C-alpha positions as CSV (number, residue, x, y, z in Angstrom):
1,X,31.1,12.6,-6.2
2,X,30.5,16.0,-4.8
3,X,29.4,18.8,-7.5
4,X,28.7,22.4,-7.1
5,X,27.7,25.4,-9.1
6,X,28.4,29.1,-8.2
7,X,27.6,32.2,-10.0
8,X,30.7,34.2,-8.7
9,X,29.7,37.5,-10.3
10,X,33.5,38.3,-11.0
11,X,35.8,35.7,-10.6
12,X,38.9,37.8,-10.2
13,X,37.2,40.1,-7.6
14,X,36.2,36.9,-5.4
15,X,39.2,34.7,-6.0
16,X,40.3,34.6,-2.5
17,X,36.7,33.7,-1.4
18,X,36.5,31.1,-4.1
19,X,39.9,29.5,-3.0
20,X,39.0,29.5,0.6
21,X,35.8,28.0,-0.1
22,X,37.3,25.3,-2.5
23,X,39.6,24.4,0.5
24,X,36.8,24.0,2.8
25,X,34.3,22.2,0.8
26,X,36.6,20.2,-1.5
27,X,34.2,19.6,-4.4
28,X,35.2,17.2,-7.2
29,X,33.7,19.3,-9.8
30,X,32.6,23.0,-9.9
31,X,30.7,24.9,-12.5
32,X,31.4,28.9,-12.4
33,X,29.3,31.4,-14.0
34,X,29.5,35.4,-14.6
35,X,33.3,35.1,-14.6
36,X,33.3,38.8,-16.2
37,X,36.9,38.4,-17.5
38,X,38.3,37.1,-20.9
39,X,39.7,33.6,-21.0
40,X,43.4,34.6,-21.0
41,X,42.8,36.5,-17.6
42,X,41.1,33.5,-15.8
43,X,43.1,32.8,-12.6
44,X,44.2,29.2,-13.9
45,X,47.5,29.1,-11.9
46,X,45.9,30.0,-8.8
47,X,43.4,27.4,-9.2
48,X,45.9,24.8,-10.2
49,X,47.8,25.5,-7.2
50,X,44.6,24.6,-5.3
51,X,44.4,21.3,-7.1
52,X,41.8,22.2,-9.8
53,X,42.2,21.8,-13.6
54,X,40.0,24.4,-15.6
55,X,38.0,24.5,-18.7
56,X,37.2,28.3,-19.5
57,X,35.1,30.2,-21.8
58,X,35.6,33.9,-20.6
59,X,34.1,36.9,-22.0
60,X,35.3,40.7,-21.2
61,X,33.1,42.7,-18.9
62,X,30.3,40.1,-18.5
63,X,29.1,36.4,-18.8
64,X,31.7,33.7,-19.0
65,X,31.5,30.1,-17.8
66,X,34.2,27.6,-16.3
67,X,34.3,24.0,-15.3
68,X,36.8,23.0,-12.5
69,X,37.9,19.4,-11.8
70,X,39.8,18.4,-8.9
71,X,42.9,16.4,-9.7
72,X,41.7,15.7,-13.2
73,X,41.8,17.5,-16.6
74,X,38.4,18.2,-17.9
75,X,37.9,16.5,-21.4
76,X,36.2,19.4,-23.5
77,X,33.1,18.6,-25.4
78,X,31.6,21.7,-26.3
79,X,32.5,25.6,-26.0
80,X,29.0,26.9,-27.1
81,X,25.4,25.8,-26.9
82,X,24.5,24.4,-30.4
83,X,21.8,25.9,-32.4
84,X,22.8,29.2,-33.2
85,X,26.2,30.0,-34.7
86,X,25.6,33.8,-34.5
87,X,25.4,33.7,-30.8
88,X,28.8,34.9,-29.4
89,X,27.7,35.1,-25.7
90,X,29.9,32.8,-23.4
91,X,27.2,30.8,-21.7
92,X,27.7,27.3,-22.1
93,X,30.4,24.7,-22.0
94,X,30.6,20.9,-21.7
95,X,33.2,18.6,-20.5
96,X,33.6,15.0,-19.7
97,X,35.1,14.6,-16.0
98,X,35.6,11.4,-14.0
99,X,33.1,9.6,-16.3
100,X,30.3,12.2,-16.2
101,X,29.4,14.7,-18.8
102,X,28.9,18.1,-17.4
103,X,27.2,21.2,-18.9
104,X,27.9,24.3,-17.4
105,X,25.4,27.1,-18.1
106,X,24.7,30.7,-17.6
107,X,21.2,31.1,-19.1
108,X,19.9,34.5,-20.4
109,X,18.3,36.7,-17.7
110,X,15.7,38.1,-20.3
111,X,14.8,41.6,-18.5
112,X,13.2,43.8,-19.5
113,X,10.3,41.8,-20.8
114,X,8.5,41.7,-23.0
115,X,11.1,42.7,-25.5
116,X,14.2,41.4,-27.5
117,X,16.0,40.4,-24.4
118,X,13.1,38.1,-23.3
119,X,12.8,36.8,-26.8
120,X,16.6,35.8,-26.7
121,X,15.9,34.0,-23.4
122,X,13.1,31.9,-24.6
123,X,15.0,31.0,-27.7
124,X,18.2,30.2,-25.6
125,X,16.2,28.0,-23.3
126,X,14.8,25.9,-26.4
127,X,18.3,25.4,-27.6
128,X,19.1,24.3,-24.1
129,X,16.0,21.9,-24.1
130,X,17.2,20.4,-27.4
131,X,20.7,19.8,-26.1
132,X,19.4,18.3,-22.9
133,X,17.2,16.0,-24.8
134,X,20.1,14.8,-26.8
135,X,22.2,14.0,-23.8
136,X,19.2,12.5,-22.0
137,X,18.8,10.0,-25.0
138,X,22.3,8.7,-24.5
139,X,21.5,7.1,-21.1
140,X,25.0,8.3,-19.8
141,X,25.6,10.1,-16.5
142,X,25.0,13.8,-17.2
143,X,24.8,16.9,-14.9
144,X,23.5,20.0,-16.2
145,X,24.3,22.9,-13.5
146,X,24.5,26.6,-13.4
147,X,22.6,29.8,-13.1
148,X,19.3,29.0,-15.1
149,X,17.6,32.4,-14.3
150,X,14.3,30.8,-13.8
151,X,12.5,30.6,-10.5
152,X,10.5,27.3,-11.1
153,X,7.6,27.8,-8.7
154,X,6.3,30.3,-6.2
155,X,7.9,28.3,-3.4
156,X,11.2,29.2,-4.7
157,X,10.9,33.0,-4.0
158,X,10.2,34.8,-0.8
159,X,7.3,36.8,-2.2
160,X,6.3,36.3,-5.9
161,X,3.9,39.3,-6.2
162,X,6.9,41.7,-5.9
163,X,8.5,40.2,-9.0
164,X,5.5,39.6,-11.3
165,X,7.1,41.6,-14.0
166,X,10.4,39.9,-14.0
167,X,11.6,37.6,-16.6
168,X,12.6,35.1,-14.1
169,X,9.1,34.3,-13.1
170,X,7.2,34.6,-16.2
171,X,4.8,31.7,-17.4
172,X,7.0,31.2,-20.5
173,X,10.4,31.0,-18.5
174,X,8.9,28.5,-16.0
175,X,7.4,26.3,-18.9
176,X,10.7,26.4,-20.7
177,X,12.5,25.1,-17.5
178,X,9.7,22.4,-17.1
179,X,9.9,21.3,-20.7
180,X,13.5,20.1,-19.9
181,X,12.6,18.7,-16.4
182,X,9.8,16.7,-18.0
183,X,12.4,14.8,-20.1
184,X,13.1,13.0,-16.8
185,X,16.1,15.1,-15.1
186,X,16.2,15.2,-11.5
187,X,16.2,18.7,-9.9
188,X,18.9,17.9,-7.0
189,X,17.8,20.6,-4.6
190,X,14.1,19.6,-4.9
191,X,15.0,16.0,-4.6
192,X,16.8,16.6,-1.4
193,X,14.1,18.8,0.2
194,X,10.9,17.2,-1.1
195,X,8.5,18.1,1.9
196,X,9.9,21.7,2.6
197,X,10.1,25.2,0.8
198,X,13.7,24.6,-0.9
199,X,16.7,26.9,0.1
200,X,17.3,30.1,-1.9
201,X,20.5,30.6,-3.8
202,X,20.3,34.2,-4.7
203,X,19.7,37.4,-2.8
204,X,19.7,40.6,-4.7
205,X,22.1,43.4,-3.3
206,X,19.2,45.9,-3.4
207,X,16.5,46.7,-0.7
208,X,18.6,44.7,2.1
209,X,17.1,41.4,0.7
210,X,20.1,39.5,2.1
211,X,19.4,40.8,5.6
212,X,15.7,39.8,5.2
213,X,16.3,36.7,3.6
214,X,14.4,37.7,0.6
215,X,15.7,35.2,-1.7
216,X,15.2,33.4,-4.9
217,X,16.2,29.7,-6.1
218,X,17.5,30.2,-9.6
219,X,20.8,28.1,-9.4
220,X,19.9,24.4,-10.3
221,X,21.6,21.1,-10.6
222,X,19.9,18.7,-12.8
223,X,20.9,15.0,-13.0
224,X,20.3,12.3,-15.5
225,X,18.9,8.9,-14.4
226,X,22.4,7.2,-14.4
227,X,23.0,9.5,-11.2
228,X,21.4,9.3,-7.8
229,X,21.2,12.4,-5.7
230,X,22.3,11.5,-2.1
231,X,22.1,14.9,-0.6
232,X,22.1,18.6,-1.8
233,X,22.3,22.1,-0.2
234,X,23.2,25.7,-0.5
235,X,26.3,27.1,1.3
236,X,24.5,30.2,2.4
237,X,27.2,31.5,4.5
238,X,29.1,32.4,1.4
239,X,26.5,35.1,0.5
240,X,27.2,36.6,4.0
241,X,31.0,37.3,3.5
242,X,32.5,40.8,2.9
243,X,31.8,41.9,-0.6
244,X,30.2,38.6,-1.8
245,X,28.4,37.5,-5.0
246,X,24.7,37.8,-4.9
247,X,24.6,34.1,-5.4
248,X,25.6,31.3,-3.0
249,X,27.3,27.8,-4.0
250,X,24.8,25.1,-4.6
251,X,26.2,21.6,-4.2
252,X,25.1,17.9,-4.7
253,X,26.4,14.7,-3.6
254,X,25.8,12.2,-6.4
255,X,26.2,8.4,-6.5
256,X,26.4,5.9,-9.7
257,X,29.0,7.8,-11.8
258,X,30.3,5.1,-14.1
259,X,33.1,5.4,-16.7
260,X,31.6,5.8,-20.3
261,X,32.3,7.2,-23.8
262,X,30.9,10.6,-24.1
263,X,28.1,11.5,-26.4
264,X,28.9,13.6,-29.7
């Protein structure tokens, strides 16, 4: 099974690029973030014509997440991250696809920090940890993938000292991410690149960071123990297209998926 995640940073603006990439790469499951459109405006018909069924939780102007499944309808499980019924931001969905539970997430950025946005980030990550713990305990094949807005280590950024005040690198952010990894999840990119610095997934539009390869790794695919990572990488060329997202698609080829009932 080939799975992928991509923060498209406006799905309508980059629909042609998304469709071309889907045709070329042919992933089985794709998680999208930062749709920047309400659910009703999501390009469901265009994606259906390309062979993909969609589960969408959109939001006007910002946020928004979607799961695309090639040749199969996603079976919805959740349309929001549990733990805070007052949180209305479209940042998390879950669906069962081909015997695997997928959680698509767009974690909180948290800037500026310190401040209320950083507090929200840490609270959201704690809710994510609790949900991940529940899913891990089932023993079912689960993939949590998306834009986590955390740079896990200094190896995952071109020059950490220039980002010291950014929420993505704060010790609290890294600790929150590590608490999830410590449950036993496999970081697909890290597993596929154990000896080398892992590839970046994001290059800011400012200061010619793409041209200088001044990137960060903040998009992650985490897999439960029921799944084996056979390969993983980043389709970096997509960041070099005309008017691209500031993120590139991240993919992983997984083995060991099995049909199963889904957790509550």
